[in-house]
N, CA, C and O atoms as a CHARMM CRD file, in Angstrom:
* protein
*
  352
    1    1 UNK  N    -44.39600  31.95300   3.06500 PROA 1      0.00000
    2    1 UNK  CA   -44.84600  30.91600   2.15600 PROA 1      0.00000
    3    1 UNK  C    -43.77000  29.83300   2.05200 PROA 1      0.00000
    4    1 UNK  O    -42.60800  30.13300   1.77500 PROA 1      0.00000
    5    2 UNK  N    -44.15000  28.60700   2.27000 PROA 2      0.00000
    6    2 UNK  CA   -43.22300  27.48500   2.24400 PROA 2      0.00000
    7    2 UNK  C    -42.96300  27.02200   0.81300 PROA 2      0.00000
    8    2 UNK  O    -43.83900  27.09300  -0.04900 PROA 2      0.00000
    9    3 UNK  N    -41.76400  26.55500   0.58500 PROA 3      0.00000
   10    3 UNK  CA   -41.38100  26.06300  -0.74300 PROA 3      0.00000
   11    3 UNK  C    -41.96100  24.66200  -0.95600 PROA 3      0.00000
   12    3 UNK  O    -42.12300  23.89900  -0.00300 PROA 3      0.00000
   13    4 UNK  N    -42.27100  24.33200  -2.20900 PROA 4      0.00000
   14    4 UNK  CA   -42.84500  23.02200  -2.52500 PROA 4      0.00000
   15    4 UNK  C    -41.87100  22.18900  -3.36200 PROA 4      0.00000
   16    4 UNK  O    -40.92600  22.71700  -3.94800 PROA 4      0.00000
   17    5 UNK  N    -42.11700  20.89500  -3.40600 PROA 5      0.00000
   18    5 UNK  CA   -41.31800  19.99700  -4.23900 PROA 5      0.00000
   19    5 UNK  C    -41.43000  20.39200  -5.71000 PROA 5      0.00000
   20    5 UNK  O    -40.45500  20.29300  -6.45500 PROA 5      0.00000
   21    6 UNK  N    -42.60400  20.83600  -6.12900 PROA 6      0.00000
   22    6 UNK  CA   -42.80500  21.25300  -7.52000 PROA 6      0.00000
   23    6 UNK  C    -41.93700  22.46200  -7.87400 PROA 6      0.00000
   24    6 UNK  O    -41.40600  22.53500  -8.98200 PROA 6      0.00000
   25    7 UNK  N    -41.79000  23.39200  -6.96200 PROA 7      0.00000
   26    7 UNK  CA   -40.93800  24.56300  -7.20500 PROA 7      0.00000
   27    7 UNK  C    -39.47200  24.16000  -7.30100 PROA 7      0.00000
   28    7 UNK  O    -38.73200  24.68500  -8.13300 PROA 7      0.00000
   29    8 UNK  N    -39.05600  23.23400  -6.45500 PROA 8      0.00000
   30    8 UNK  CA   -37.68000  22.74000  -6.51100 PROA 8      0.00000
   31    8 UNK  C    -37.44700  22.05300  -7.84900 PROA 8      0.00000
   32    8 UNK  O    -36.42800  22.28100  -8.50200 PROA 8      0.00000
   33    9 UNK  N    -38.38600  21.21500  -8.25400 PROA 9      0.00000
   34    9 UNK  CA   -38.26500  20.51800  -9.53300 PROA 9      0.00000
   35    9 UNK  C    -38.16900  21.50700 -10.69400 PROA 9      0.00000
   36    9 UNK  O    -37.33000  21.34500 -11.58000 PROA 9      0.00000
   37   10 UNK  N    -39.01100  22.51400 -10.69300 PROA 10     0.00000
   38   10 UNK  CA   -39.00100  23.51200 -11.76400 PROA 10     0.00000
   39   10 UNK  C    -37.64900  24.24000 -11.83100 PROA 10     0.00000
   40   10 UNK  O    -37.10700  24.43900 -12.91800 PROA 10     0.00000
   41   11 UNK  N    -37.11400  24.63000 -10.68900 PROA 11     0.00000
   42   11 UNK  CA   -35.83200  25.34700 -10.65900 PROA 11     0.00000
   43   11 UNK  C    -34.68700  24.45900 -11.15500 PROA 11     0.00000
   44   11 UNK  O    -33.81300  24.91900 -11.88900 PROA 11     0.00000
   45   12 UNK  N    -34.69600  23.18900 -10.75100 PROA 12     0.00000
   46   12 UNK  CA   -33.63400  22.28300 -11.18100 PROA 12     0.00000
   47   12 UNK  C    -33.73500  21.96500 -12.67000 PROA 12     0.00000
   48   12 UNK  O    -32.71400  21.85800 -13.35000 PROA 12     0.00000
   49   13 UNK  N    -34.94300  21.81300 -13.17800 PROA 13     0.00000
   50   13 UNK  CA   -35.11400  21.57500 -14.62000 PROA 13     0.00000
   51   13 UNK  C    -34.60600  22.76800 -15.42800 PROA 13     0.00000
   52   13 UNK  O    -33.94200  22.58800 -16.44900 PROA 13     0.00000
   53   14 UNK  N    -34.90900  23.95800 -14.98600 PROA 14     0.00000
   54   14 UNK  CA   -34.48700  25.16100 -15.70500 PROA 14     0.00000
   55   14 UNK  C    -32.97300  25.33600 -15.68900 PROA 14     0.00000
   56   14 UNK  O    -32.38700  25.73700 -16.69500 PROA 14     0.00000
   57   15 UNK  N    -32.34300  25.04300 -14.57300 PROA 15     0.00000
   58   15 UNK  CA   -30.91300  25.30300 -14.42400 PROA 15     0.00000
   59   15 UNK  C    -30.01700  24.18400 -14.93700 PROA 15     0.00000
   60   15 UNK  O    -28.93100  24.45200 -15.45100 PROA 15     0.00000
   61   16 UNK  N    -30.46000  22.92300 -14.80500 PROA 16     0.00000
   62   16 UNK  CA   -29.55700  21.80200 -15.04300 PROA 16     0.00000
   63   16 UNK  C    -30.00100  20.85100 -16.14900 PROA 16     0.00000
   64   16 UNK  O    -29.28300  19.90100 -16.46400 PROA 16     0.00000
   65   17 UNK  N    -31.16300  21.08500 -16.74200 PROA 17     0.00000
   66   17 UNK  CA   -31.66700  20.25500 -17.84200 PROA 17     0.00000
   67   17 UNK  C    -31.44500  18.76000 -17.58200 PROA 17     0.00000
   68   17 UNK  O    -30.78000  18.08600 -18.36900 PROA 17     0.00000
   69   18 UNK  N    -31.99500  18.24700 -16.48900 PROA 18     0.00000
   70   18 UNK  CA   -31.74500  16.84800 -16.15000 PROA 18     0.00000
   71   18 UNK  C    -32.43400  15.87200 -17.09200 PROA 18     0.00000
   72   18 UNK  O    -33.47900  16.17100 -17.66900 PROA 18     0.00000
   73   19 UNK  N    -31.82800  14.70400 -17.23200 PROA 19     0.00000
   74   19 UNK  CA   -32.45200  13.60700 -17.97300 PROA 19     0.00000
   75   19 UNK  C    -33.43800  12.86400 -17.07600 PROA 19     0.00000
   76   19 UNK  O    -34.40900  12.27700 -17.55300 PROA 19     0.00000
   77   20 UNK  N    -33.18000  12.89700 -15.79500 PROA 20     0.00000
   78   20 UNK  CA   -34.07900  12.29100 -14.81300 PROA 20     0.00000
   79   20 UNK  C    -34.05100  13.15000 -13.55500 PROA 20     0.00000
   80   20 UNK  O    -33.00800  13.67900 -13.17000 PROA 20     0.00000
   81   21 UNK  N    -35.20900  13.27900 -12.92600 PROA 21     0.00000
   82   21 UNK  CA   -35.30900  14.10100 -11.72300 PROA 21     0.00000
   83   21 UNK  C    -36.45300  13.59900 -10.86000 PROA 21     0.00000
   84   21 UNK  O    -37.56400  13.37800 -11.34200 PROA 21     0.00000
   85   22 UNK  N    -36.16600  13.42300  -9.58000 PROA 22     0.00000
   86   22 UNK  CA   -37.18600  13.04300  -8.61500 PROA 22     0.00000
   87   22 UNK  C    -36.97500  13.88600  -7.36600 PROA 22     0.00000
   88   22 UNK  O    -35.89800  13.86000  -6.77000 PROA 22     0.00000
   89   23 UNK  N    -37.98700  14.62200  -6.97500 PROA 23     0.00000
   90   23 UNK  CA   -37.93200  15.45000  -5.77000 PROA 23     0.00000
   91   23 UNK  C    -39.00900  14.94600  -4.82100 PROA 23     0.00000
   92   23 UNK  O    -40.18500  14.87900  -5.17900 PROA 23     0.00000
   93   24 UNK  N    -38.60200  14.59500  -3.61500 PROA 24     0.00000
   94   24 UNK  CA   -39.52100  14.08400  -2.60000 PROA 24     0.00000
   95   24 UNK  C    -39.53500  15.01100  -1.39600 PROA 24     0.00000
   96   24 UNK  O    -38.48400  15.45300  -0.93400 PROA 24     0.00000
   97   25 UNK  N    -40.71700  15.30300  -0.89400 PROA 25     0.00000
   98   25 UNK  CA   -40.86500  16.05500   0.34800 PROA 25     0.00000
   99   25 UNK  C    -40.87200  15.04400   1.48500 PROA 25     0.00000
  100   25 UNK  O    -41.82600  14.28100   1.63900 PROA 25     0.00000
  101   26 UNK  N    -39.81500  15.03800   2.27500 PROA 26     0.00000
  102   26 UNK  CA   -39.65700  14.09500   3.37900 PROA 26     0.00000
  103   26 UNK  C    -40.01200  14.70600   4.73400 PROA 26     0.00000
  104   26 UNK  O    -39.69100  14.13200   5.77500 PROA 26     0.00000
  105   27 UNK  N    -40.65800  15.84400   4.72700 PROA 27     0.00000
  106   27 UNK  CA   -40.92600  16.57000   5.96600 PROA 27     0.00000
  107   27 UNK  C    -41.69600  15.74500   6.98100 PROA 27     0.00000
  108   27 UNK  O    -41.45400  15.86000   8.18300 PROA 27     0.00000
  109   28 UNK  N    -42.62100  14.91400   6.51200 PROA 28     0.00000
  110   28 UNK  CA   -43.42100  14.09600   7.43100 PROA 28     0.00000
  111   28 UNK  C    -42.56200  13.11900   8.23500 PROA 28     0.00000
  112   28 UNK  O    -42.96100  12.67700   9.31200 PROA 28     0.00000
  113   29 UNK  N    -41.39300  12.78900   7.71200 PROA 29     0.00000
  114   29 UNK  CA   -40.50000  11.87100   8.42300 PROA 29     0.00000
  115   29 UNK  C    -39.76000  12.55200   9.56700 PROA 29     0.00000
  116   29 UNK  O    -39.13000  11.88800  10.39000 PROA 29     0.00000
  117   30 UNK  N    -39.84100  13.88100   9.61400 PROA 30     0.00000
  118   30 UNK  CA   -39.08800  14.64900  10.60300 PROA 30     0.00000
  119   30 UNK  C    -39.99400  15.41000  11.56700 PROA 30     0.00000
  120   30 UNK  O    -39.54500  16.33100  12.25000 PROA 30     0.00000
  121   31 UNK  N    -41.25300  15.03200  11.62100 PROA 31     0.00000
  122   31 UNK  CA   -42.18300  15.67600  12.55300 PROA 31     0.00000
  123   31 UNK  C    -41.64600  15.54600  13.97700 PROA 31     0.00000
  124   31 UNK  O    -41.22200  14.47000  14.39900 PROA 31     0.00000
  125   32 UNK  N    -41.67300  16.63700  14.69400 PROA 32     0.00000
  126   32 UNK  CA   -41.16700  16.64400  16.05900 PROA 32     0.00000
  127   32 UNK  C    -39.69500  16.99300  16.16100 PROA 32     0.00000
  128   32 UNK  O    -39.22000  17.33100  17.24500 PROA 32     0.00000
  129   33 UNK  N    -38.97000  16.92100  15.07200 PROA 33     0.00000
  130   33 UNK  CA   -37.55500  17.29400  15.01900 PROA 33     0.00000
  131   33 UNK  C    -37.46100  18.81800  15.12500 PROA 33     0.00000
  132   33 UNK  O    -38.25900  19.53300  14.51900 PROA 33     0.00000
  133   34 UNK  N    -36.50000  19.31000  15.88300 PROA 34     0.00000
  134   34 UNK  CA   -36.38000  20.75700  16.08400 PROA 34     0.00000
  135   34 UNK  C    -36.27800  21.51200  14.76400 PROA 34     0.00000
  136   34 UNK  O    -36.84200  22.59800  14.62600 PROA 34     0.00000
  137   35 UNK  N    -35.56700  20.95000  13.79700 PROA 35     0.00000
  138   35 UNK  CA   -35.40400  21.62100  12.51000 PROA 35     0.00000
  139   35 UNK  C    -36.67200  21.68100  11.69400 PROA 35     0.00000
  140   35 UNK  O    -36.76600  22.46800  10.75200 PROA 35     0.00000
  141   36 UNK  N    -37.65700  20.86000  12.04000 PROA 36     0.00000
  142   36 UNK  CA   -38.92500  20.85900  11.29700 PROA 36     0.00000
  143   36 UNK  C    -39.62400  22.20100  11.42300 PROA 36     0.00000
  144   36 UNK  O    -40.40700  22.57600  10.55000 PROA 36     0.00000
  145   37 UNK  N    -39.35500  22.91900  12.48700 PROA 37     0.00000
  146   37 UNK  CA   -39.94500  24.24200  12.66400 PROA 37     0.00000
  147   37 UNK  C    -39.28100  25.28500  11.76500 PROA 37     0.00000
  148   37 UNK  O    -39.86800  26.33300  11.49700 PROA 37     0.00000
  149   38 UNK  N    -38.07900  25.00900  11.30500 PROA 38     0.00000
  150   38 UNK  CA   -37.31600  25.96500  10.49600 PROA 38     0.00000
  151   38 UNK  C    -37.55500  25.80000   9.00400 PROA 38     0.00000
  152   38 UNK  O    -37.17800  26.67400   8.22400 PROA 38     0.00000
  153   39 UNK  N    -38.17300  24.70000   8.59000 PROA 39     0.00000
  154   39 UNK  CA   -38.41200  24.50300   7.17200 PROA 39     0.00000
  155   39 UNK  C    -38.65200  23.04200   6.84600 PROA 39     0.00000
  156   39 UNK  O    -38.74400  22.18800   7.72700 PROA 39     0.00000
  157   40 UNK  N    -38.75000  22.78600   5.55400 PROA 40     0.00000
  158   40 UNK  CA   -39.09300  21.45300   5.06700 PROA 40     0.00000
  159   40 UNK  C    -37.83900  20.64700   4.72000 PROA 40     0.00000
  160   40 UNK  O    -36.76500  21.20500   4.49700 PROA 40     0.00000
  161   41 UNK  N    -38.00000  19.32900   4.67900 PROA 41     0.00000
  162   41 UNK  CA   -36.92900  18.39900   4.34400 PROA 41     0.00000
  163   41 UNK  C    -37.23400  17.78500   2.97700 PROA 41     0.00000
  164   41 UNK  O    -38.34900  17.32100   2.73600 PROA 41     0.00000
  165   42 UNK  N    -36.24700  17.78400   2.08800 PROA 42     0.00000
  166   42 UNK  CA   -36.43200  17.25400   0.74200 PROA 42     0.00000
  167   42 UNK  C    -35.30000  16.30400   0.37500 PROA 42     0.00000
  168   42 UNK  O    -34.18100  16.42200   0.87400 PROA 42     0.00000
  169   43 UNK  N    -35.61500  15.35400  -0.51400 PROA 43     0.00000
  170   43 UNK  CA   -34.62400  14.48600  -1.13800 PROA 43     0.00000
  171   43 UNK  C    -34.70000  14.72000  -2.63500 PROA 43     0.00000
  172   43 UNK  O    -35.78700  14.78400  -3.20900 PROA 43     0.00000
  173   44 UNK  N    -33.53100  14.84600  -3.26900 PROA 44     0.00000
  174   44 UNK  CA   -33.45500  15.08400  -4.70600 PROA 44     0.00000
  175   44 UNK  C    -32.56600  14.01500  -5.33000 PROA 44     0.00000
  176   44 UNK  O    -31.43700  13.80000  -4.89000 PROA 44     0.00000
  177   45 UNK  N    -33.08000  13.35500  -6.34800 PROA 45     0.00000
  178   45 UNK  CA   -32.26900  12.45800  -7.17600 PROA 45     0.00000
  179   45 UNK  C    -32.29300  13.05300  -8.56200 PROA 45     0.00000
  180   45 UNK  O    -33.35300  13.16800  -9.17700 PROA 45     0.00000
  181   46 UNK  N    -31.10900  13.43900  -9.06700 PROA 46     0.00000
  182   46 UNK  CA   -31.01600  14.13400 -10.33800 PROA 46     0.00000
  183   46 UNK  C    -29.90400  13.52500 -11.19100 PROA 46     0.00000
  184   46 UNK  O    -28.80700  13.24900 -10.70500 PROA 46     0.00000
  185   47 UNK  N    -30.20800  13.32500 -12.45800 PROA 47     0.00000
  186   47 UNK  CA   -29.24500  12.80200 -13.42600 PROA 47     0.00000
  187   47 UNK  C    -29.11800  13.84300 -14.52700 PROA 47     0.00000
  188   47 UNK  O    -30.08700  14.14600 -15.22300 PROA 47     0.00000
  189   48 UNK  N    -27.90700  14.38900 -14.68100 PROA 48     0.00000
  190   48 UNK  CA   -27.69100  15.44600 -15.66800 PROA 48     0.00000
  191   48 UNK  C    -26.30500  15.31800 -16.30100 PROA 48     0.00000
  192   48 UNK  O    -25.32400  15.06100 -15.60300 PROA 48     0.00000
  193   49 UNK  N    -26.22400  15.49900 -17.63100 PROA 49     0.00000
  194   49 UNK  CA   -24.91900  15.49400 -18.28100 PROA 49     0.00000
  195   49 UNK  C    -24.04600  16.66100 -17.81300 PROA 49     0.00000
  196   49 UNK  O    -22.82500  16.63000 -17.97300 PROA 49     0.00000
  197   50 UNK  N    -24.66800  17.68000 -17.23900 PROA 50     0.00000
  198   50 UNK  CA   -23.91800  18.83200 -16.73200 PROA 50     0.00000
  199   50 UNK  C    -23.00200  18.51300 -15.56400 PROA 50     0.00000
  200   50 UNK  O    -22.14600  19.32400 -15.21000 PROA 50     0.00000
  201   51 UNK  N    -23.16700  17.34400 -14.96200 PROA 51     0.00000
  202   51 UNK  CA   -22.32300  16.92900 -13.84100 PROA 51     0.00000
  203   51 UNK  C    -21.06400  16.20100 -14.29700 PROA 51     0.00000
  204   51 UNK  O    -20.20200  15.88100 -13.47800 PROA 51     0.00000
  205   52 UNK  N    -20.95200  15.94000 -15.59000 PROA 52     0.00000
  206   52 UNK  CA   -19.81800  15.15900 -16.09700 PROA 52     0.00000
  207   52 UNK  C    -18.48200  15.78800 -15.69900 PROA 52     0.00000
  208   52 UNK  O    -18.26700  16.98700 -15.88000 PROA 52     0.00000
  209   53 UNK  N    -17.60000  14.96600 -15.16000 PROA 53     0.00000
  210   53 UNK  CA   -16.27100  15.40900 -14.76800 PROA 53     0.00000
  211   53 UNK  C    -16.21000  16.15000 -13.44200 PROA 53     0.00000
  212   53 UNK  O    -15.13700  16.58300 -13.02200 PROA 53     0.00000
  213   54 UNK  N    -17.35600  16.30100 -12.77700 PROA 54     0.00000
  214   54 UNK  CA   -17.38500  17.04300 -11.51400 PROA 54     0.00000
  215   54 UNK  C    -17.40600  16.09000 -10.31800 PROA 54     0.00000
  216   54 UNK  O    -18.04600  15.03800 -10.35100 PROA 54     0.00000
  217   55 UNK  N    -16.69700  16.48000  -9.27300 PROA 55     0.00000
  218   55 UNK  CA   -16.73400  15.73200  -8.02000 PROA 55     0.00000
  219   55 UNK  C    -18.09200  15.92700  -7.35800 PROA 55     0.00000
  220   55 UNK  O    -18.84600  16.83100  -7.72000 PROA 55     0.00000
  221   56 UNK  N    -18.39300  15.08400  -6.40000 PROA 56     0.00000
  222   56 UNK  CA   -19.68200  15.14000  -5.70600 PROA 56     0.00000
  223   56 UNK  C    -19.97100  16.51900  -5.11400 PROA 56     0.00000
  224   56 UNK  O    -21.09200  17.01700  -5.22100 PROA 56     0.00000
  225   57 UNK  N    -18.98000  17.12800  -4.49900 PROA 57     0.00000
  226   57 UNK  CA   -19.18000  18.44300  -3.88900 PROA 57     0.00000
  227   57 UNK  C    -19.52600  19.48900  -4.95400 PROA 57     0.00000
  228   57 UNK  O    -20.39300  20.33200  -4.72500 PROA 57     0.00000
  229   58 UNK  N    -18.87600  19.44800  -6.08900 PROA 58     0.00000
  230   58 UNK  CA   -19.15800  20.40100  -7.17000 PROA 58     0.00000
  231   58 UNK  C    -20.56800  20.18800  -7.72800 PROA 58     0.00000
  232   58 UNK  O    -21.24900  21.15400  -8.07100 PROA 58     0.00000
  233   59 UNK  N    -20.99900  18.95200  -7.81800 PROA 59     0.00000
  234   59 UNK  CA   -22.36200  18.66200  -8.27400 PROA 59     0.00000
  235   59 UNK  C    -23.38000  19.23900  -7.29500 PROA 59     0.00000
  236   59 UNK  O    -24.37000  19.84700  -7.70000 PROA 59     0.00000
  237   60 UNK  N    -23.12700  19.04500  -6.01800 PROA 60     0.00000
  238   60 UNK  CA   -24.03100  19.57500  -4.99400 PROA 60     0.00000
  239   60 UNK  C    -24.06800  21.09600  -5.04200 PROA 60     0.00000
  240   60 UNK  O    -25.12500  21.69600  -4.85000 PROA 60     0.00000
  241   61 UNK  N    -22.93700  21.71600  -5.29300 PROA 61     0.00000
  242   61 UNK  CA   -22.91700  23.18200  -5.41100 PROA 61     0.00000
  243   61 UNK  C    -23.80800  23.66000  -6.54500 PROA 61     0.00000
  244   61 UNK  O    -24.50500  24.66600  -6.40700 PROA 61     0.00000
  245   62 UNK  N    -23.79000  22.94500  -7.66700 PROA 62     0.00000
  246   62 UNK  CA   -24.65500  23.31800  -8.79200 PROA 62     0.00000
  247   62 UNK  C    -26.12500  23.21500  -8.39800 PROA 62     0.00000
  248   62 UNK  O    -26.93200  24.06500  -8.77500 PROA 62     0.00000
  249   63 UNK  N    -26.46900  22.18800  -7.65000 PROA 63     0.00000
  250   63 UNK  CA   -27.85800  22.04300  -7.18800 PROA 63     0.00000
  251   63 UNK  C    -28.22200  23.18900  -6.24800 PROA 63     0.00000
  252   63 UNK  O    -29.27600  23.80600  -6.40100 PROA 63     0.00000
  253   64 UNK  N    -27.36100  23.47300  -5.28500 PROA 64     0.00000
  254   64 UNK  CA   -27.62900  24.57400  -4.35900 PROA 64     0.00000
  255   64 UNK  C    -27.69400  25.91200  -5.09200 PROA 64     0.00000
  256   64 UNK  O    -28.53000  26.75200  -4.75800 PROA 64     0.00000
  257   65 UNK  N    -26.83300  26.12500  -6.07900 PROA 65     0.00000
  258   65 UNK  CA   -26.89000  27.36000  -6.86400 PROA 65     0.00000
  259   65 UNK  C    -28.23500  27.49500  -7.57200 PROA 65     0.00000
  260   65 UNK  O    -28.80100  28.58600  -7.63600 PROA 65     0.00000
  261   66 UNK  N    -28.74300  26.38600  -8.10200 PROA 66     0.00000
  262   66 UNK  CA   -30.02900  26.41600  -8.80100 PROA 66     0.00000
  263   66 UNK  C    -31.18700  26.72700  -7.84600 PROA 66     0.00000
  264   66 UNK  O    -32.22200  27.24600  -8.26600 PROA 66     0.00000
  265   67 UNK  N    -31.00700  26.41200  -6.58200 PROA 67     0.00000
  266   67 UNK  CA   -32.07100  26.59800  -5.59900 PROA 67     0.00000
  267   67 UNK  C    -31.86500  27.80700  -4.69300 PROA 67     0.00000
  268   67 UNK  O    -32.59700  27.97900  -3.71900 PROA 67     0.00000
  269   68 UNK  N    -30.88300  28.64000  -5.00000 PROA 68     0.00000
  270   68 UNK  CA   -30.51700  29.73800  -4.09500 PROA 68     0.00000
  271   68 UNK  C    -31.69600  30.64300  -3.72900 PROA 68     0.00000
  272   68 UNK  O    -31.78200  31.09900  -2.58800 PROA 68     0.00000
  273   69 UNK  N    -32.59100  30.90800  -4.65700 PROA 69     0.00000
  274   69 UNK  CA   -33.70500  31.80300  -4.33900 PROA 69     0.00000
  275   69 UNK  C    -34.78900  31.10800  -3.51700 PROA 69     0.00000
  276   69 UNK  O    -35.60800  31.77700  -2.88600 PROA 69     0.00000
  277   70 UNK  N    -34.80300  29.78700  -3.51900 PROA 70     0.00000
  278   70 UNK  CA   -35.80300  29.04600  -2.74800 PROA 70     0.00000
  279   70 UNK  C    -35.34300  28.72700  -1.32900 PROA 70     0.00000
  280   70 UNK  O    -36.17400  28.51900  -0.44500 PROA 70     0.00000
  281   71 UNK  N    -34.04800  28.68400  -1.10200 PROA 71     0.00000
  282   71 UNK  CA   -33.52000  28.28900   0.20800 PROA 71     0.00000
  283   71 UNK  C    -34.10500  29.12200   1.35800 PROA 71     0.00000
  284   71 UNK  O    -34.51800  28.54800   2.36500 PROA 71     0.00000
  285   72 UNK  N    -34.15200  30.44600   1.23900 PROA 72     0.00000
  286   72 UNK  CA   -34.67500  31.22700   2.36700 PROA 72     0.00000
  287   72 UNK  C    -36.18100  31.04500   2.60100 PROA 72     0.00000
  288   72 UNK  O    -36.70700  31.48500   3.62400 PROA 72     0.00000
  289   73 UNK  N    -36.85800  30.41100   1.67500 PROA 73     0.00000
  290   73 UNK  CA   -38.30800  30.21100   1.80300 PROA 73     0.00000
  291   73 UNK  C    -38.65500  28.96000   2.57900 PROA 73     0.00000
  292   73 UNK  O    -39.82900  28.60300   2.68000 PROA 73     0.00000
  293   74 UNK  N    -37.66800  28.29300   3.12400 PROA 74     0.00000
  294   74 UNK  CA   -38.00600  27.19800   4.02000 PROA 74     0.00000
  295   74 UNK  C    -37.47000  25.83000   3.66900 PROA 74     0.00000
  296   74 UNK  O    -38.10600  24.82700   3.99500 PROA 74     0.00000
  297   75 UNK  N    -36.32300  25.74900   3.01600 PROA 75     0.00000
  298   75 UNK  CA   -35.67200  24.45300   2.84100 PROA 75     0.00000
  299   75 UNK  C    -34.71500  24.28800   4.01500 PROA 75     0.00000
  300   75 UNK  O    -33.68000  24.95200   4.07900 PROA 75     0.00000
  301   76 UNK  N    -35.05800  23.41200   4.92900 PROA 76     0.00000
  302   76 UNK  CA   -34.20200  23.18100   6.09800 PROA 76     0.00000
  303   76 UNK  C    -33.14300  22.12700   5.80200 PROA 76     0.00000
  304   76 UNK  O    -31.99300  22.25600   6.22000 PROA 76     0.00000
  305   77 UNK  N    -33.54200  21.07200   5.07100 PROA 77     0.00000
  306   77 UNK  CA   -32.61400  19.98300   4.77200 PROA 77     0.00000
  307   77 UNK  C    -32.82400  19.52200   3.33200 PROA 77     0.00000
  308   77 UNK  O    -33.94700  19.48200   2.82900 PROA 77     0.00000
  309   78 UNK  N    -31.71300  19.17700   2.68400 PROA 78     0.00000
  310   78 UNK  CA   -31.76200  18.74900   1.29200 PROA 78     0.00000
  311   78 UNK  C    -30.77100  17.60500   1.10200 PROA 78     0.00000
  312   78 UNK  O    -29.55800  17.80500   1.15800 PROA 78     0.00000
  313   79 UNK  N    -31.30400  16.40300   0.87800 PROA 79     0.00000
  314   79 UNK  CA   -30.46200  15.23600   0.58200 PROA 79     0.00000
  315   79 UNK  C    -30.34600  15.15100  -0.93500 PROA 79     0.00000
  316   79 UNK  O    -31.35700  15.11300  -1.63600 PROA 79     0.00000
  317   80 UNK  N    -29.11500  15.12000  -1.44300 PROA 80     0.00000
  318   80 UNK  CA   -28.88700  15.17100  -2.88600 PROA 80     0.00000
  319   80 UNK  C    -28.16000  13.92300  -3.36400 PROA 80     0.00000
  320   80 UNK  O    -27.13500  13.53000  -2.80700 PROA 80     0.00000
  321   81 UNK  N    -28.70900  13.30700  -4.40500 PROA 81     0.00000
  322   81 UNK  CA   -28.05700  12.22500  -5.13800 PROA 81     0.00000
  323   81 UNK  C    -27.92900  12.74800  -6.57200 PROA 81     0.00000
  324   81 UNK  O    -28.89600  12.72300  -7.33400 PROA 81     0.00000
  325   82 UNK  N    -26.74600  13.21800  -6.93300 PROA 82     0.00000
  326   82 UNK  CA   -26.50900  13.84200  -8.24700 PROA 82     0.00000
  327   82 UNK  C    -25.56900  12.96700  -9.06500 PROA 82     0.00000
  328   82 UNK  O    -24.44100  12.69300  -8.65600 PROA 82     0.00000
  329   83 UNK  N    -26.04900  12.53300 -10.22400 PROA 83     0.00000
  330   83 UNK  CA   -25.27500  11.60500 -11.07400 PROA 83     0.00000
  331   83 UNK  C    -25.26700  12.06100 -12.51200 PROA 83     0.00000
  332   83 UNK  O    -26.08500  12.88400 -12.92400 PROA 83     0.00000
  333   84 UNK  N    -24.33300  11.51700 -13.27600 PROA 84     0.00000
  334   84 UNK  CA   -24.30800  11.70400 -14.72600 PROA 84     0.00000
  335   84 UNK  C    -25.02700  10.51400 -15.34700 PROA 84     0.00000
  336   84 UNK  O    -25.14800   9.46600 -14.71300 PROA 84     0.00000
  337   85 UNK  N    -25.51100  10.66600 -16.59900 PROA 85     0.00000
  338   85 UNK  CA   -26.14100   9.51800 -17.25100 PROA 85     0.00000
  339   85 UNK  C    -25.16200   8.33700 -17.28800 PROA 85     0.00000
  340   85 UNK  O    -23.95100   8.51600 -17.42100 PROA 85     0.00000
  341   86 UNK  N    -25.70300   7.16000 -17.16900 PROA 86     0.00000
  342   86 UNK  CA   -24.93800   5.89900 -17.18500 PROA 86     0.00000
  343   86 UNK  C    -24.10600   5.67700 -15.94100 PROA 86     0.00000
  344   86 UNK  O    -23.33900   4.71500 -15.89400 PROA 86     0.00000
  345   87 UNK  N    -24.22300   6.51800 -14.93600 PROA 87     0.00000
  346   87 UNK  CA   -23.52200   6.30100 -13.67300 PROA 87     0.00000
  347   87 UNK  C    -24.44600   5.45500 -12.77500 PROA 87     0.00000
  348   87 UNK  O    -25.62100   5.77800 -12.60500 PROA 87     0.00000
  349   88 UNK  N    -23.90600   4.38900 -12.21700 PROA 88     0.00000
  350   88 UNK  CA   -24.76600   3.51900 -11.38200 PROA 88     0.00000
  351   88 UNK  C    -25.23000   4.20400 -10.11000 PROA 88     0.00000
  352   88 UNK  O    -25.95400   3.60400  -9.31500 PROA 88     0.00000
């Protein structure tokens, strides 16, 4: 069973209580790409106060931690834009 954008959104809302969240399934943009056979491609834009004081890598780790149970279900690629409120 393949993972959906809605499942990713639900997991991120539960773990990180974002003020803003947008999850896009970009898989159609990668049709024919070898990795497309291994899973889906997603883009995540998330704004959460929980990222305050954290470097970009630490923010991404929090996102990956929140999605750990979904990763084996077919997330091949994940583009992350993780910000704190009021960050441009």
